[in-house]
C-alpha positions as CSV (number, residue, x, y, z in Angstrom):
1,M,3.5,5.5,-27.3
2,V,5.3,9.0,-27.1
3,V,2.3,10.5,-25.4
4,L,2.5,7.6,-22.7
5,A,6.3,7.8,-22.3
6,V,6.0,11.5,-21.7
7,V,3.3,11.0,-19.2
8,F,5.4,8.7,-17.3
9,T,8.1,10.6,-17.4
10,L,6.2,13.9,-16.0
11,I,4.6,11.8,-13.2
12,A,8.3,10.8,-12.1
13,I,9.2,14.1,-12.1
14,R,6.0,16.4,-11.6
15,Q,8.0,19.4,-12.3
16,V,8.2,21.4,-15.6
17,G,10.5,24.5,-14.6
18,R,9.0,26.4,-11.9
19,F,5.8,24.6,-12.3
20,R,4.5,21.8,-9.9
21,L,2.3,19.5,-11.9
22,R,-0.4,17.2,-10.4
23,I,-0.9,13.6,-11.5
24,W,-4.4,14.6,-12.6
25,Q,-3.2,17.2,-14.7
26,I,-0.5,15.0,-16.2
27,M,-3.0,12.4,-17.2
28,L,-5.6,14.9,-18.4
29,G,-2.7,16.5,-20.8
30,G,-1.9,13.1,-22.1
31,A,-5.5,12.6,-22.9
32,V,-5.9,15.5,-24.7
33,A,-2.8,14.9,-26.7
34,V,-3.9,11.7,-28.2
35,L,-7.3,13.4,-29.1
36,L,-5.6,16.3,-30.6
37,T,-3.3,14.0,-32.7
38,G,-6.0,12.1,-34.0
39,Q,-4.8,8.7,-32.0
40,I,-8.4,8.2,-30.8
41,L,-11.6,9.7,-32.1
42,P,-13.6,11.9,-29.9
43,A,-16.8,9.2,-29.7
44,E,-14.6,6.4,-28.9
45,A,-12.7,8.5,-26.4
46,A,-16.3,9.0,-24.7
47,A,-17.2,5.5,-25.1
48,S,-13.9,4.4,-23.5
49,I,-14.6,6.0,-20.3
50,N,-16.2,3.4,-18.0
51,I,-19.5,5.2,-16.6
52,D,-20.0,2.3,-14.1
53,V,-16.7,2.8,-12.4
54,M,-17.1,6.7,-12.5
55,I,-20.5,6.4,-10.7
56,F,-18.8,3.9,-8.3
57,L,-15.9,6.4,-7.7
58,F,-18.5,9.2,-7.2
59,G,-20.7,7.3,-4.6
60,M,-17.8,6.2,-2.4
61,F,-16.1,9.8,-2.4
62,V,-19.4,11.1,-1.0
63,L,-19.6,8.0,1.5
64,G,-15.9,8.8,2.6
65,E,-16.3,12.4,2.7
66,A,-19.4,11.9,4.8
67,L,-17.4,9.7,7.1
68,Y,-14.6,12.0,7.6
69,E,-16.8,15.4,8.0
70,S,-19.0,13.4,10.7
71,G,-16.1,12.4,12.6
72,Y,-17.3,8.9,12.6
73,L,-13.9,7.6,10.2
74,L,-11.8,8.8,13.1
75,H,-13.9,7.5,15.8
76,L,-13.7,4.2,14.4
77,S,-10.0,4.6,14.1
78,H,-9.8,4.9,17.7
79,R,-10.8,1.6,18.5
80,L,-8.1,0.0,15.9
81,V,-5.3,2.3,17.3
82,C,-5.9,1.5,21.0
83,R,-4.8,-1.7,20.5
84,A,-1.4,-0.7,19.5
85,S,1.2,0.1,22.2
86,S,4.0,1.0,19.8
87,V,4.7,2.3,16.2
88,W,5.4,-1.3,15.3
89,A,1.8,-2.6,16.5
90,L,0.4,0.4,14.7
91,V,2.0,-0.6,11.3
92,I,1.0,-4.3,11.6
93,L,-2.4,-3.4,12.7
94,L,-3.0,-1.0,9.8
95,V,-1.6,-3.2,7.2
96,F,-3.4,-6.3,8.0
97,A,-6.9,-4.5,9.0
98,M,-6.9,-2.6,5.4
99,A,-5.8,-5.6,3.6
100,V,-8.7,-7.5,5.0
101,F,-10.9,-4.9,4.4
102,S,-9.7,-4.3,0.9
103,A,-10.7,-8.0,0.2
104,V,-14.3,-7.0,1.2
105,L,-14.8,-3.4,0.2
106,M,-12.8,-3.4,-3.0
107,N,-9.2,-1.4,-2.8
108,D,-10.4,1.4,-4.4
109,T,-13.0,2.1,-1.6
110,L,-10.2,1.6,0.8
111,A,-8.0,4.2,-1.0
112,I,-10.8,6.6,-0.4
113,I,-11.7,6.0,3.2
114,G,-8.1,5.1,4.2
115,T,-6.2,8.1,3.2
116,P,-7.6,10.8,5.5
117,L,-7.2,8.2,8.4
118,V,-3.9,7.7,8.1
119,L,-3.1,11.1,8.2
120,H,-5.1,11.7,10.9
121,L,-3.0,8.8,12.8
122,S,0.4,10.3,11.4
123,R,-0.7,13.8,13.2
124,K,-1.9,12.2,16.4
125,F,1.2,10.3,16.8
126,S,4.0,12.2,15.2
127,V,4.7,9.2,12.8
128,S,5.9,9.5,9.1
129,A,2.8,10.4,7.0
130,R,4.9,8.9,4.0
131,M,5.7,5.8,5.8
132,L,1.6,5.2,6.6
133,L,0.8,6.0,3.1
134,L,3.1,3.6,1.4
135,S,1.8,1.1,4.3
136,L,-1.7,1.9,3.0
137,C,-1.2,1.7,-0.8
138,F,0.9,-1.6,-0.3
139,A,-1.6,-3.3,2.2
140,I,-4.6,-2.5,0.3
141,T,-3.0,-3.7,-3.2
142,T,-1.9,-7.1,-1.5
143,G,-4.7,-7.6,0.2
144,S,-7.2,-7.1,-2.7
145,V,-5.6,-10.3,-4.0
146,L,-7.4,-12.3,-1.7
147,S,-11.0,-12.2,-3.0
148,P,-12.7,-12.1,-6.4
149,I,-14.3,-8.9,-5.1
150,G,-10.9,-7.2,-4.0
151,N,-10.7,-5.4,-7.3
152,P,-12.2,-5.0,-10.8
153,Q,-9.5,-7.3,-12.5
154,N,-10.4,-10.0,-9.9
155,L,-13.8,-9.9,-10.4
156,L,-13.4,-10.3,-14.2
157,V,-11.1,-13.4,-13.7
158,A,-13.8,-14.8,-11.4
159,V,-16.7,-14.1,-13.7
160,N,-15.0,-15.2,-17.2
161,S,-13.0,-18.3,-16.0
162,G,-15.9,-20.1,-15.2
163,L,-14.4,-21.1,-11.5
164,P,-17.1,-23.1,-9.5
165,D,-16.5,-21.4,-6.5
166,P,-14.9,-18.2,-6.7
167,F,-14.3,-17.3,-3.3
168,V,-12.8,-21.1,-2.2
169,V,-10.5,-21.1,-5.1
170,F,-9.2,-17.7,-4.5
171,L,-8.7,-18.4,-0.8
172,L,-7.1,-21.9,-1.6
173,Y,-4.7,-20.6,-4.2
174,L,-3.8,-17.1,-3.0
175,G,-4.5,-17.0,0.8
176,I,-1.5,-18.4,2.3
177,P,0.9,-16.6,-0.1
178,T,-1.2,-13.2,0.5
179,I,-0.8,-13.7,4.3
180,I,3.0,-14.3,4.0
181,N,3.4,-11.2,1.5
182,L,1.5,-9.0,4.2
183,G,3.9,-10.2,7.0
184,I,6.9,-9.2,4.6
185,L,5.4,-5.7,3.6
186,C,5.4,-5.3,7.4
187,L,9.2,-6.1,7.7
188,V,10.2,-3.9,4.5
189,I,8.4,-1.0,5.7
190,R,10.4,-1.4,9.1
191,Y,13.5,-1.6,6.9
192,W,13.0,1.5,5.0
193,F,11.8,3.4,8.1
194,P,13.9,2.5,11.1
195,G,13.8,5.8,12.6
196,E,10.1,5.4,13.2
197,F,10.2,2.6,15.1
198,V,12.0,3.9,18.4
199,P,10.2,3.5,21.6
200,K,7.5,6.0,22.1
201,K,4.5,6.3,24.4
202,M,1.0,5.8,22.2
203,V,-1.5,7.9,24.0
204,C,-4.8,7.1,22.6
205,T,-7.5,9.3,23.3
206,P,-11.2,9.2,22.3
207,E,-12.1,10.9,19.1
208,P,-16.0,12.4,19.7
209,L,-18.2,12.6,16.9
210,S,-18.1,16.0,15.2
211,D,-21.7,15.5,13.7
212,P,-23.8,12.5,15.3
213,A,-26.6,13.0,13.0
214,L,-24.5,12.7,9.9
215,A,-22.5,10.1,11.6
216,Q,-25.7,8.0,11.9
217,I,-26.4,8.4,8.2
218,S,-22.8,7.4,7.2
219,R,-23.2,4.2,9.3
220,W,-26.1,3.0,7.7
221,A,-24.6,3.9,4.4
222,L,-21.5,2.0,5.4
223,F,-23.7,-1.1,5.9
224,L,-25.6,-1.0,3.1
225,V,-22.4,-0.6,0.9
226,L,-21.1,-4.0,2.7
227,A,-24.5,-5.7,2.0
228,L,-24.5,-4.9,-1.1
229,I,-20.9,-5.7,-2.0
230,L,-21.1,-9.1,-0.2
231,L,-24.5,-9.7,-2.5
232,R,-22.5,-9.0,-5.5
233,G,-20.0,-11.5,-4.5
234,V,-22.6,-14.1,-3.8
235,C,-24.3,-13.3,-7.0
236,S,-21.0,-13.7,-9.0
237,G,-20.4,-17.0,-7.3
238,L,-23.7,-18.5,-7.7
239,A,-25.0,-16.9,-11.0
240,P,-21.9,-15.5,-13.0
241,G,-24.1,-14.5,-15.8
242,V,-26.1,-12.1,-13.4
243,D,-24.9,-8.5,-13.9
244,F,-24.7,-6.6,-10.5
245,P,-22.8,-3.3,-11.7
246,L,-20.8,-1.3,-9.2
247,S,-22.7,1.7,-9.8
248,V,-25.4,-0.1,-7.9
249,I,-23.2,-0.1,-4.7
250,A,-22.2,3.4,-5.4
251,I,-25.7,4.5,-5.3
252,G,-26.3,2.7,-2.3
253,A,-23.4,4.7,-0.7
254,A,-24.3,7.9,-1.9
255,L,-28.0,8.0,-1.6
256,P,-28.4,8.1,2.1
257,V,-26.3,10.9,2.4
258,I,-27.5,12.8,-0.5
259,L,-31.3,12.4,0.6
260,F,-30.9,12.7,4.2
261,S,-28.2,14.9,5.2
262,P,-28.5,19.1,5.3
263,K,-24.7,19.0,4.5
264,R,-25.5,17.2,1.1
265,R,-24.0,20.2,-1.1
266,R,-21.0,20.8,1.1
267,I,-20.5,16.9,1.0
268,V,-20.6,16.9,-2.8
269,L,-18.5,20.0,-3.2
270,N,-15.8,18.7,-1.2
271,I,-15.3,15.2,-2.8
272,D,-12.2,14.7,-4.9
273,W,-13.4,15.9,-8.4
274,R,-9.7,15.9,-9.5
275,T,-9.4,12.4,-9.1
276,L,-12.5,11.7,-11.1
277,V,-11.1,13.8,-14.1
278,F,-7.8,11.7,-13.4
279,F,-9.9,8.4,-14.3
280,A,-11.7,9.9,-17.1
281,A,-8.5,10.9,-18.8
282,M,-6.9,7.6,-17.9
283,F,-9.6,5.4,-19.7
284,V,-9.1,7.8,-22.9
285,L,-5.2,7.4,-23.0
286,M,-5.2,3.8,-22.0
287,Q,-7.7,3.1,-24.8
288,S,-5.6,4.8,-27.3
289,V,-2.5,3.0,-26.4
290,F,-4.6,-0.4,-26.6
291,N,-6.0,0.4,-30.1
292,S,-2.1,1.0,-31.5
293,G,-1.6,-2.7,-30.7
294,F,1.8,-2.0,-29.6
295,F,1.8,-4.8,-26.8
296,Q,0.0,-7.0,-28.7
297,L,2.3,-7.0,-31.9
298,F,5.6,-7.8,-29.7
299,T,4.2,-10.2,-27.3
300,D,3.1,-13.6,-28.3
301,F,0.2,-14.2,-25.4
302,S,-0.3,-17.5,-26.8
303,S,2.9,-18.9,-25.8
304,L,2.8,-17.3,-22.1
305,T,1.3,-20.4,-20.0
306,S,3.7,-21.0,-17.3
307,V,2.8,-19.4,-13.7
308,P,5.8,-17.4,-13.5
309,I,5.6,-16.1,-17.0
310,I,1.9,-15.4,-16.5
311,L,3.0,-13.5,-13.4
312,A,5.7,-11.5,-14.8
313,T,3.9,-10.6,-17.9
314,S,0.8,-9.4,-15.7
315,I,2.9,-7.1,-13.6
316,I,4.9,-5.6,-16.5
317,I,2.3,-5.0,-19.1
318,S,-0.4,-3.8,-16.3
319,Q,2.0,-0.7,-15.9
320,F,1.4,0.5,-19.3
321,I,-2.4,-0.7,-20.6
322,S,-3.7,-0.6,-17.0
323,N,-4.7,-4.2,-15.3
324,V,-8.3,-4.2,-16.3
325,P,-7.8,-3.9,-19.9
326,F,-4.6,-6.1,-19.7
327,V,-6.7,-8.9,-18.0
328,A,-9.7,-8.4,-20.8
329,L,-6.8,-9.1,-23.5
330,F,-4.9,-11.8,-21.8
331,Q,-7.5,-13.9,-20.2
332,P,-9.4,-15.0,-23.2
333,L,-6.1,-16.3,-24.8
334,I,-5.3,-18.4,-21.8
335,L,-8.5,-19.7,-21.5
336,Q,-8.4,-21.0,-25.0
337,A,-5.1,-23.0,-23.9
338,T,-7.1,-24.8,-21.2
339,A,-5.6,-22.7,-18.3
340,S,-5.6,-24.4,-15.0
341,P,-6.8,-22.8,-11.7
342,A,-3.1,-22.1,-10.8
343,Q,-2.6,-20.3,-14.2
344,T,-5.9,-18.2,-13.8
345,M,-5.0,-17.2,-10.1
346,A,-1.2,-16.2,-11.2
347,L,-3.2,-13.9,-13.5
348,A,-5.2,-12.4,-11.1
349,A,-2.4,-11.9,-8.5
350,G,0.3,-10.6,-11.4
351,S,-2.4,-8.1,-12.3
352,T,-3.2,-7.1,-9.0
353,I,0.5,-6.5,-7.3
354,A,1.4,-4.7,-10.4
355,G,0.2,-2.0,-8.2
356,N,3.1,-2.5,-5.7
357,L,5.5,-1.6,-8.6
358,T,4.8,1.9,-9.4
359,I,2.1,4.6,-8.7
360,L,0.4,3.9,-12.1
361,G,0.0,0.1,-11.6
362,A,-3.1,0.4,-9.5
363,A,-5.9,3.3,-9.6
364,S,-5.8,2.9,-5.7
365,N,-2.3,4.4,-5.4
366,V,-3.2,7.2,-7.4
367,I,-6.6,7.8,-5.3
368,V,-4.4,7.7,-2.0
369,I,-1.9,10.4,-3.6
370,Q,-4.5,12.6,-4.9
371,H,-6.5,12.7,-1.4
372,A,-3.0,13.1,0.5
373,E,-2.2,16.0,-1.9
374,R,-5.3,18.0,-0.7
375,E,-3.8,17.7,2.7
376,G,-0.1,18.7,1.8
377,E,1.4,15.2,1.7
378,T,2.4,13.4,-1.1
379,L,4.4,10.4,-2.4
380,S,6.8,10.7,-5.3
381,F,7.3,8.2,-8.2
382,V,10.9,7.5,-6.8
383,T,9.9,6.9,-3.5
384,F,7.3,4.8,-4.5
385,L,9.4,2.6,-6.9
386,K,12.6,2.6,-4.7
387,I,10.3,0.5,-1.8
388,G,7.9,-1.2,-4.5
389,L,10.6,-2.8,-6.6
390,P,12.1,-5.1,-4.2
391,L,8.6,-5.5,-2.5
392,T,7.0,-6.7,-6.0
393,I,10.1,-9.0,-6.8
394,I,9.4,-10.6,-3.3
395,N,5.7,-10.8,-4.0
396,F,6.4,-12.5,-7.3
397,L,8.6,-14.9,-5.8
398,V,6.2,-16.0,-3.1
399,Y,3.1,-16.3,-5.4
400,A,5.2,-18.3,-8.1
401,G,6.4,-20.6,-5.6
402,Y,3.1,-21.0,-4.1
403,L,1.2,-21.6,-7.2
404,M,3.5,-23.9,-8.7
405,L,2.8,-26.4,-6.1
406,F,-0.5,-26.7,-7.9
407,T,1.3,-27.5,-11.3
């Protein structure tokens, strides 16, 4: 717990004397600290690293780099932003488009693909990069609530809860409040960045492909990923016992690029290896925290059965042991108490919108920031919390109020 506290503090300030620290360096330091102090054994640390997630991220990084390198990503953005006649319209389009794609493609995927896109839009239209990065983070987190394949914890909830039709249940219980929260997000962004919404002419110029051959490969790889993700969703709904790992999707994303592109070496070398280090280190540190039993000791999960309490507990504890381990810990306990669909959906929503509270509340936030820092932009812990705290409180009230209608 001391190591975790130090990690949170350093991520908040990211400065030690004259040295500027990166998030991945801080998390790696935390993992090394718990290893050196014997809080977790090396064999257990290695076993805690989710290889499925690591392969998934690697594959999606390869696809994201190919989309950007070929110019296809910017070419697609042209079609989106040409519909925007103002900065306000751009933010609305960005928020809802990223949210919908996040529900289908998974939030981490959109973090990988969306970051270079919003930074390009920031430069092209002279709009605050910080505003667009925050819009992206909050949009993909909130949008991923909508679907059982929007993020890993939702998938865990859908598979283990025995829901008869997870897609229908998620839409029924979480569709309307999620749309409301996305609308509120647009208003919150406008409130915090009033100077960005002055009238200005939005000149939309075509974005040519820089490498048509690589763009074609990237296009087919993207279609393959979409098909595999939809197939995974169908399998989880029709045959919950069928294992369809994330690594299969990642292989579908990376193989076309690695096999058929002459730029394969350059693409692989340019992917965000630092974020992969961050994830490996995070798995080790969070497993160590989980093993300590600290949160299990001070929280009686069996008594947490009401929708507001499930939501609040999910939001708070997901900041410290990560949302996926929290769901794995908490879900069996509420199922033993014969959880209603509304309570189960409260667990999914709460563990997801935890990502709107702090940077560490969602892995997708870290992916966005790590990618942004490669291009000279970043988001501070305090800036994120300043906007994320009131937004999360509003999210909580909307989801709690709506889900309580079903209890």
